[in-house]
N, C-alpha and C positions, 0 to 999 in steps of 0.2 A: 718826622723820617721811621714812625714806629711799627708799618706793620710788612709783612714782607709782601705784601702785591708793591708798597711801596721802593721796597729796596727790590724789588725784580725788574721794574722798571729801572730805576737808577744803573742795575747791575745787564741792563741791554742797552744805557743809552754810553752807557764807561767800555761795552764789549764794541760796540759799531763805532765813537771814536777813534778807539786801541785799534780796529781792523782799518781803520782807514789811515791812523797816519804810520802803521806799519808798511801799510801800500806803497804810502807820498813815501817814506824811508828811504824804501825799495828801490823804487825808480831810481830817488838820488844815488840810490848807490849806486846801479850799475847803470845810470851816463856818468858818474863823475871814477868810475872802473876803462869805461873808453876813454874820455879824457887825459886821465891819467897813464893811461898805454902812448898818447901821443907827447904828451907835459909832464914827466913823470920826478919832476925838479918844481912843479909850480904850491908853494906855499897854501895859494887860495885853494885848489885844489883834495889838497891833503887838508885843511882846515877841514869840506867841508868831507872829506870821507870819514874822517873820523864824526865828523856831529849822526851822518844818519848813521854810522856803524854802530854810537852810543843809544841812539834812538831807537834804532834797532835794542841789542839790551833793554833796554828800558819798554819795550812793549811786550817785550815776557817776561820777564819780571812783576810786572803788576798785572798781565792778566793771570800770573798763579799769586800774586797779593788778589786778587779777586775771589777768586777759587777757595780763599783758606778763610776768607771774611763771608759768606755766601755759605760754605759748612757750620762755618761756629755759630752764624744767625738761622740754621737750618732745626738746628737744639730743637727739643720740644721741651725745654725746662726756661725759657730765656726768659726771663721781665723783661718789662716795656722795655727799661734804661738801658738795657742790655739791645735792644734789638735798636733803641736811638744813637748808640755810639757808634753801631755798624752802620747807621746810616747817614751818620755823620763824617765817618772813615770814608765810606762812599762816596762824598758829594766831595771831601778834599779831595782823595785822587780825583775826581774827573776835573777838578782848579786842575792840576796839573800836567793833566790827558790835555788839558784847551791849549793851556802853554806848552808844550813840545809838540803839539798841533801848527800849533802855531811861527812853531822853532824852524821845524822841519820845511813846511807852506814858502818861508821866506826865503831855508836856504836853498829852495827847486828852485826859488826864482831870481838869487842869486847863482846858483847854475849855471840856468837861461842864458843868461848875461853873458856871460867867461866863451871866447871862441873856440 
């Protein structure tokens, strides 16, 4: 990950993954709100609502982190080691984003099984 082109590809992948995670979390929030209106004391719905809310916050936070990394990597005087560090940081973020994606997808499945 030492070239700007490789960083751009990683940023594109991260942006796409985050968009999908955010879309799925919003879907989960919408459905959870509907179900909570008829069962406001359901602890599982409350837990799922918290998960979807946290994931929504997470996606916004990580979008900002990606932009900060991209700005830092765009500086013209960066050493290849600094670019590599930026790439490793973005790759780590991708791992966390994939975990969030699995969490939100599993949470939607749980939600869909609830009456």
